[in-house]
N, C-alpha and C positions, 0 to 999 in steps of 0.2 A: 525526569526521574529524580526523586529526592533521595539523598544519601544521609545516613545517620553519621554523626561525628564519631570518630574513634577515640581511643585513649592512648596517650603517651605516658609511659611510666618513667619516672626519673628518681634516682637515688640522691638524697640530700642529707648531708651530715654537718653542715655549717662551715665546711672548708672551702677554700678558693676554688679547687678543682670541681667540687660539687656545685658551686655557684655558677661556674662556667657551663656545667652540664645543664643546670636548671635554665640558664639564659638561652641555651640552644633549644631545649625542649619548649620553652615558652614561645620563642620565635617561630619555631616550626608549627606549634599549635595556632599561633596567630595567623599563619599563612594557610593552614589546612582546615581550620575550624574544629580541630580535635580538642578534647579536654586534657588537662595535665593531672596526673596522679603523682603528687610529690610525696615520697615515702622516706621517712627517717627510720632506720632499723637500729634497734638497740639490742646489743648482745650482752647479757649478763655474764660478767667475768667469772662468777662463782658457779654457774650452771654447767654441768658436764653431761647432763642427760640428753637424750634425743628429743626432737619436737614432740608435742607442741610446747613452745616456750611461753612465758608469761612476763608481763610488765611488773608483776608484784615485787620483784627484787629491786626495782628502781625506787620503790616507795611512792607515796602520793606526791611528795615535793619533787622527786625525781621525774616522774611522769609529766608533771606540769612544766618543769624546766625543759624536758625534751620537746614537748609540744610548742613551748615558747621559742626554742631554738629553731624549730622548723618554720614557724610562722614568721619569725624575724628574717630568716633566709629568703623566704618566698617574697615577703614585702620589700626587702632590700632590692632584689633583682627587679621586681615589677616597678618600683619607684624610679630606678635608674635607667630603665629601658623605655623607649617610646613605642606606643602601639600595642601594648600588652593588656590594657585595661579590659578588653572584651574576652580575654581568655579565662575559661572556667578552670579553677584549680581546686583539687580535692587534696587536703593534707591529711596524712595518716602516719601514726607512730606504731610500729610493729616490732615485737620481740622476736629475736632469732638470729640466725647467721645471715649477715647482709647479702652475700652472694645468692644463697639459696632462696631467701625471701624475695629478692628482686626478680630472680628467674621465675619463681612460682607466680608472683603478682603480675608479671608481664605476659602470662600465657594467653590472655585474651586481648592484649593490647596491640596497637599498630606498630609500636616500636618501644625499645628500652633504651634510655640514655643514662650513661654513667660517666663520671669524671675519672681521670687517670692521675694518680699521685706522682707518676713519673719514677716510681721505684723500679729498680732493675737489679739483676744479679741476685746475690745471696739474700738481700732483704726481701725481695719479692718472693723468692723460693721459700724462705723460712716463714714469712708472714702470710703468704698467699696473696693472690691478686683478685679482687672482686671483679674488676673489669675483665680479666682473662676468663674467670669462671663463667661470667655472664655471656661472653662471646662464644664460649665453647658449649654451653648448655641451654641457652635460651632458644625458644622456638619461633622467635620474631627477630626482625633485624635489630641489631645492637649498634648504637652510636657511642663510641668511646671518645670523649672530648678531651684533648690533651691539656696539660697544665698551661696556664696563660703564657708562660715564657716560651712554650713550644708551639703555640697556636699559629695557624696559617694566617697570612696577611689578608687574603681575600675571604670575606665572610658574606654569605647570602646564598640564595638558591643556586643550584648548579647552572641554571640557564643564564644567570646574571654574571657569572665569572667569565672573564674574557681572557683567553690565553694569547700571549704574544708569540707570533711565529717568527723564528729567526731564519735568515736566509741560509741555505745549505752551500757551503763553500766547495764541496767536492773533495776536500782533503781530510785526511784523518789526523 
């Protein structure tokens, strides 16, 4: 039986947490045969109207810079990681609220991958959390990749991670 490849949507903004998310998404796609939909979402700070949003506010040079930022981020991760050359990547720049766009774009995907900036407390509450919004509202599994300084030591498919079993001493 032939299966068709799925899509993995990943949010990319040029930051290190987004690079970690992209690295995860590309690695997963290399294992599964899925394609990666790398999306950079641009939110016009001057627009307070509801969707649909436009890239017009970024200007022609701004849109080119956004596309270049996305392409650079994708190429940097693909250059630095082994075994990703066969992964098909679609790069898109979309205007709107990052959390809402990623949730909407992932509706027909196999999974959504986002990075976590590691914000907590008041900053997260005031600024909002894209990863939290995605986890709460997406209709597909969401992978939130922690910042590199908090990343787990074991990396790879679950089947390859070996847990060490400690002997039970019988005392509390």
